[in-house]
Backbone as a ProteinNet text record, in pm:
[ID]
protein_1_A
[PRIMARY]
MYTSVINNERIQALKRAKIYIPVTLFCMLFGWIYEKFSFGVYSNYMIYAFVFPFIGGVVFWFLIGTSKKKISLNKIFIKCHSASIATFTVGFIFKGVLDIYGTTSNLCNVYWIAGIAFAFIAVIFCFRK
[TERTIARY]
18784.3	18697.7	18589.5	18545.8	18439.7	18481.7	18601.1	18645	18673.1	18714.6	18738.5	18608.5	18499.5	18369.4	18324.9	18341.4	18304.6	18390.2	18520.9	18608.4	18573	18536.2	18496.6	18369.8	18273.5	18151.2	18181	18271.3	18310.3	18380.3	18468.2	18538.5	18438.8	18341.5	18239.1	18157.2	18124.5	18047.6	18128.3	18256.2	18339.6	18356.3	18360.3	18365.8	18238.5	18124.5	17997.8	17995.9	18051.6	18058.2	18142.6	18252.4	18339.4	18270.9	18182.7	18111.2	18016.7	17957.8	17861.3	17927.1	18055.7	18123.3	18118.1	18159.6	18147.7	18003.8	17910.6	17769.5	17722.9	17761.4	17726.5	17787.7	17915.3	17982.2	17920.2	17881.4	17816.2	17684.9	17605.8	17477.9	17498.7	17600.7	17630.9	17673	17761.4	17810.7	17699.3	17617.6	17506.3	17409.4	17374.5	17284.6	17344.2	17472.1	17539.4	17543.5	17580.9	17589.5	17451.1	17353.3	17217.3	17163.4	17187.7	17137.8	17221.7	17346.3	17432.8	17378.6	17320.3	17269.6	17117	17055	16908.6	16860.1	16945.6	16909.5	16855.5	16919.9	16883.8	16769	16711.5	16604.1	16667.4	16622.9	16679.2	16569.1	16603.8	16510.2	16580.7	16515.9	16573.4	16584.3	16496.9	16506.5	16636.7	16672.5	16796.4	16917.9	16910.3	17022.6	17049.8	16941.9	16958.3	16944.6	16956.9	16949.7	17068.4	17177.8	17295.6	17279.1	17179.3	17163.5	17137.3	17057.1	17024.2	17146.1	17228.6	17347.5	17449.2	17449.7	17545.4	17505.3	17383.1	17338.6	17310.7	17232	17193.6	17305	17400.2	17509.2	17638.6	17699.5	17831.4	17825	17739.8	17734.7	17686	17577.2	17521.8	17624.1	17683.4	17777.5	17907	17947.4	18065.3	18039	17921.1	17886.5	17877.9	17821.8	17815.5	17956.5	18041.1	18176.7	18267	18241.3	18326.2	18264.5	18147.7	18080.4	18156	18159	18224.7	18132.5	18003.2	17906.5	17904.1	17865.6	17850	17719.3	17729.5	17612.1	17619	17522.3	17516.8	17388.9	17404.7	17290.3	17280	17157	17139.9	17132.8	17132.6	17137.3	17009.3	16896	16770.1	16772.1	16820.7	16831.6	16922.7	17038.7	17137.3	17081	17016.1	16958.9	16844.8	16755.3	16642.1	16688.6	16789.7	16846.2	16905.3	16982.3	17040.4	16932.8	16829.2	16720.9	16644.4	16625	16553.9	16636.6	16765.8	16852.4	16848.5	16860.2	16856.7	16722.6	16614.2	16481.1	16459	16494.2	16478.4	16567	16689.4	16781.7	16730.2	16690.4	16638.2	16508	16425.7	16301.5	16326.5	16424.3	16457.2	16512.2	16597.2	16651.3	16538.8	16449.8	16336.4	16248.3	16217.1	16134.9	16208.3	16339.4	16418.3	16418.6	16430	16425.9	16290.5	16184.5	16051.3	16030.5	16081.8	16070.5	16144.4	16263.8	16341.9	16275.1	16217.5	16147.7	16018.4	15960.2	15840	15711.9	15716.7	15597.3	15585.3	15478.6	15458.1	15417	15422.4	15382.1	15337.7	15237.7	15192.5	15289.8	15381.3	15478.6	15576.3	15587.6	15676.8	15633.7	15503.9	15454.6	15498.4	15519.5	15561.4	15697	15786.1	15919	15910	15823.9	15806.8	15751.4	15649.6	15587.3	15686.8	15757.1	15853.9	15969.8	16019.7	16130.3	16091	15971.3	15923.7	15901.5	15849.8	15828.9	15961.7	16064	16195.5	16254.6	16240.5	16292.2	16218.4	16087.1	16008.2	16049	16069.2	16115.4	16254.5	16340.6	16474.4	16469.1	16380.8	16367.6	16314.9	16221.4	16167.1	16276.1	16360.9	16464.5	16598.6	16597.9	16721.9	16815.9	16769.2	16859.5	16825	16744.2	16713.6	16827.3	16848.8	16953.4	16895.8
16771.4	16875.9	16819.9	16701.2	16639.1	16625.8	16573.6	16558.3	16692.4	16791.3	16921.6	16985.6	16961.8	17014.3	16947.8	16815.5	16743.2	16790.2	16803.9	16850.2	16992	17076.5	17212.9	17212.9	17128.8	17120.1	17068.3	16975	16924.8	17032.6	17106.6	17215.4	17320.7	17355	17452.2	17401.8	17273.5	17216.7	17223.2	17193.1	17200.3	17344.5	17439.8	17581	17621.8	17573.1	17603.3	17543.3	17423.8	17362.2	17447.4	17501.4	17585.6	17716.2	17766.4	17889.9	17869.6	17751	17725.2	17696.9	17671.3	17646.9	17769.4	17889.5	18005.9	18042.2	18015.5	18041.8	17953.3	17825.5	17731.9	17776.1	17812.7	17856.8	17985.6	18077	18199.8	18169.8	18078.8	18042.7	17979.3	17895.2	17833.6	17940.4	18029.7	18134.3	18232	18268.9	18359.8	18300.6	18174.8	18107.6	18098.1	18066.8	18054.5	18188.2	18295.2	18427.3	18476.7	18458.2	18505.7	18436.8	18308.9	18236.4	18261.4	18297.1	18329.2	18450.4	18545.5	18667.8	18669.2	18552	18547.1	18503	18512.1	18484.8	18344.4	18246.1	18106.6	18054.8	18138.7	18095.2	18051.3	17938.6	17892.6	17840.6	17824.8	17776.4	17672.8	17560.3	17459.2	17509.9	17600.5	17658.5	17735.9	17810.3	17887.6	17794.9	17691.6	17598.8	17526.4	17483.7	17400.8	17476.7	17607.8	17685.9	17656.3	17608.1	17578.5	17452.5	17370.6	17241.8	17259.9	17359.3	17378.4	17413.7	17512.7	17536.7	17422.5	17349.9	17240.2	17122.4	17071.9	16955.5	16994.1	17099.8	17139.6	17205.6	17263.9	17332.8	17254.4	17239.5	17176	17029.5	16952.9	16808.4	16781.9	16848.5	16826.3	16857	16975.8	17012.9	16933.3	16893.2	16807	16672.1	16616.4	16488.3	16501.9	16611.8	16635	16650.8	16723.7	16749.1	16627.8	16533.4	16414.7	16293.7	16312.2	16201.1	16161.7	16034.6	15984.4	15993	16007.8	16016.2	16157.2	16167	16296.4	16358	16464.8	16534.6	16678	16714.9	16848.5	16916.2	17022.7	17094.3	17231.9	17275.4	17405.2	17518.5	17641.3	17759.1	17778	17741.2	17756.1	17667.3	17543.5	17455.2	17516.1	17563.8	17616.4	17736.8	17826.7	17946.7	17910.9	17822.6	17784.6	17702.5	17618.5	17541.4	17635.9	17733.3	17831	17913.4	17951.6	18030.5	17950.7	17821.3	17740.6	17726.3	17707.5	17698.6	17829.8	17941.5	18072.3	18096.8	18060.4	18082.8	18000.4	17872.8	17788.5	17836.5	17877.1	17922.9	18050.2	18147	18272.2	18246.8	18157.9	18123.7	18061.6	17972.5	17911.1	18014.3	18104.7	18208.3	18301.1	18338.1	18424	18357.2	18230.9	18156.2	18142.8	18122.1	18113.1	18242.7	18354.3	18484.8	18505.4	18470.6	18486.3	18394.4	18270.9	18179.1	18232.2	18282.6	18335.8	18460.1	18540.3	18660.5	18624.5	18510.7	18465.8	18501.8	18512.8	18548.4	18458.1	18473.4	18396	18489.9	18438.1	18516.1	18422.1	18463.9	18385.7	18395.8	18490.3	18505.5	18387.8	18311.3	18194.2	18093.3	18085.8	17992.5	18032.6	18161.2	18208.7	18150.6	18138.8	18083.8	17938	17861.8	17721.7	17711.4	17791.2	17785.9	17828.2	17937.9	17985.7	17888.1	17833.8	17737.6	17611.4	17561.4	17441.7	17472.6	17590.9	17628.9	17635	17696.6	17701.8	17561.5	17479	17342.1	17262.7	17281.2	17211.8	17254.5	17384.3	17433.5	17379.4	17373.4	17318.8	17173	17095.1	16953.8	16940.3	17025.4	17019.7	17045.1	17143.3	17181	17113.5	17008.7	16946.1	16906.5	16832	16781.2	16832.8	16935.5	16994.8	17084.4	17090.6	17179.1	17305.3
10828.6	10876.7	10967.7	10942.7	11022.5	11168.4	11193.1	11332.1	11397.1	11319.7	11380.5	11425.6	11352.3	11393.3	11523	11530.7	11652.7	11769.4	11747.7	11855.6	11897.8	11801.8	11834.6	11920.6	11888.4	11968.7	12108.6	12118.9	12251.7	12332.4	12266.9	12335.8	12383.4	12298.4	12336.7	12455.8	12455.8	12567.7	12697.2	12690.6	12811.2	12858.4	12764.5	12803.9	12876.3	12827	12894.4	13034.8	13049.9	13182.6	13276.4	13225.3	13308.5	13347.7	13261.4	13292.6	13410.6	13420.5	13527.6	13662.2	13666	13794.3	13884.4	13836.8	13926.1	13960.1	13868.3	13897.7	14013.2	14007	14114.3	14246.8	14243.5	14366	14420.1	14331.1	14375.4	14445.5	14388.6	14451.2	14587.8	14599.1	14728.5	14829.6	14788.2	14877.2	14913.8	14816.9	14842.7	14944.7	14926.3	15020.3	15159.6	15164.6	15295	15366.8	15296.7	15359	15399.1	15312.3	15342.6	15467.4	15478.3	15596	15719.8	15700.1	15814.1	15889.8	15815.9	15876.8	15887.7	15885.4	15893.3	16031.2	16131.1	16270.1	16291.2	16230.9	16252.8	16168.4	16086	15997.9	15866.3	15815.5	15689.1	15598.1	15472.4	15372.6	15286	15265.2	15177	15033.8	14994.3	14860.2	14844.7	14945.6	14940.5	14946.4	15027.9	15041.2	14910.3	14841.8	14722.9	14591.7	14592.5	14468.5	14377	14431.1	14350.1	14265.5	14294.3	14225.5	14075.7	14038.7	13897.4	13813.1	13852.7	13770.3	13778.3	13889.6	13900.4	13812.6	13829.6	13752.1	13606.9	13587.9	13452.9	13375	13443.9	13375.7	13375.2	13490.8	13499.3	13456.8	13520.3	13493.2	13350.4	13309.3	13175.6	13067	13071.5	12965.6	12973.5	13092.8	13104	13038.5	13060.6	12997.1	12845.4	12797.1	12652.5	12596.5	12665.5	12618.3	12620	12708.6	12716.7	12647.8	12588.7	12521.2	12394.4	12366.3	12245.7	12124.2	12148.7	12039.8	11982.6	11857.3	11793.2	11840.8	11913.5	11964.1	11913.7	11834.4	11777.2	11825.1	11898.4	11955.6	11890.6	11865.2	11800.1	11901.6	11849.2	11935.9	12017.1	11959.4	12033.4	12157.3	12142.9	12258.5	12363.7	12320.8	12415.1	12490.7	12418.5	12483.6	12579.2	12535.7	12622	12742	12722.3	12833.4	12937.7	12891.9	12984.2	13053.4	12978.7	13037.6	13142	13117.9	13217.8	13345.2	13331.3	13449.5	13527.5	13456.7	13523	13590	13523.3	13579.3	13705.4	13700	13818.5	13933.6	13904.4	14008.3	14074.8	13993.1	14048.5	14124.1	14072.9	14142.5	14278.2	14285.7	14414.1	14511.1	14463.2	14551.5	14598.6	14507.7	14543.4	14648.2	14626.3	14722.3	14855.9	14851.8	14974.2	15052.6	14982.1	15048.8	15115.4	15044	15102.6	15222.3	15214.6	15328.7	15449.9	15428.3	15540.1	15597.6	15511.9	15557.9	15629.7	15594.3	15662.4	15590.9	15461.7	15385.6	15263.2	15189	15066.5	14954.1	14832.7	14716.7	14605.7	14532	14417.3	14300	14304.9	14197.6	14189.8	14296	14294.4	14188.8	14163.7	14061.7	13920.8	13898.1	13766.3	13729	13825.1	13797.7	13754.1	13818.9	13779.2	13637.9	13608.4	13475.8	13367.9	13391.2	13292.2	13275.7	13385.3	13377.2	13303.6	13330.9	13261.4	13113.4	13082.5	12942.2	12867.2	12927.2	12863.1	12846.4	12948.1	12939.1	12831.6	12821.1	12719.6	12578.9	12558.7	12428.3	12397.1	12498.3	12477.4	12435	12496.2	12459.4	12316.9	12279.5	12143.6	12039.2	12066.5	11970.7	11999.1	12077.3	12123.2	12008.8	11914.8	11811	11671.1	11663.1	11532.2	11489.7	11363.3	11309.7	11261.2
[MASK]
+++++++++++++++++++++++++++++++++++++++++++++++++++++++++++++++++++++++++++++++++++++++++++++++++++++++++++++++++++++++++++++++++

């Protein structure tokens, strides 16, 4: 039963990695299409919005799923990790839209604060059961 639990956790981690692949591709495609119709104006925030789901989602969960060590993560970590990735991604897209439009907003700081808060909570609950 012990190895089946470890294998189940690895399988779940690889499934999570597969879930982030279309999210990453969507962010890349969304940024490309948005900038294609923005009359030559571009934003690095929009271009690199795919990095968070790619590194934090695909790469992270792939490494967890292929690790030989026993890694057991609780639900609070998983939820906060996903929320931080989503918050940073949406924040980057929001900032990119504002950059392309040519304006600024103080609301961009909220995404950083919320994303860091979710990431901090995820780190706190990383290996707790």
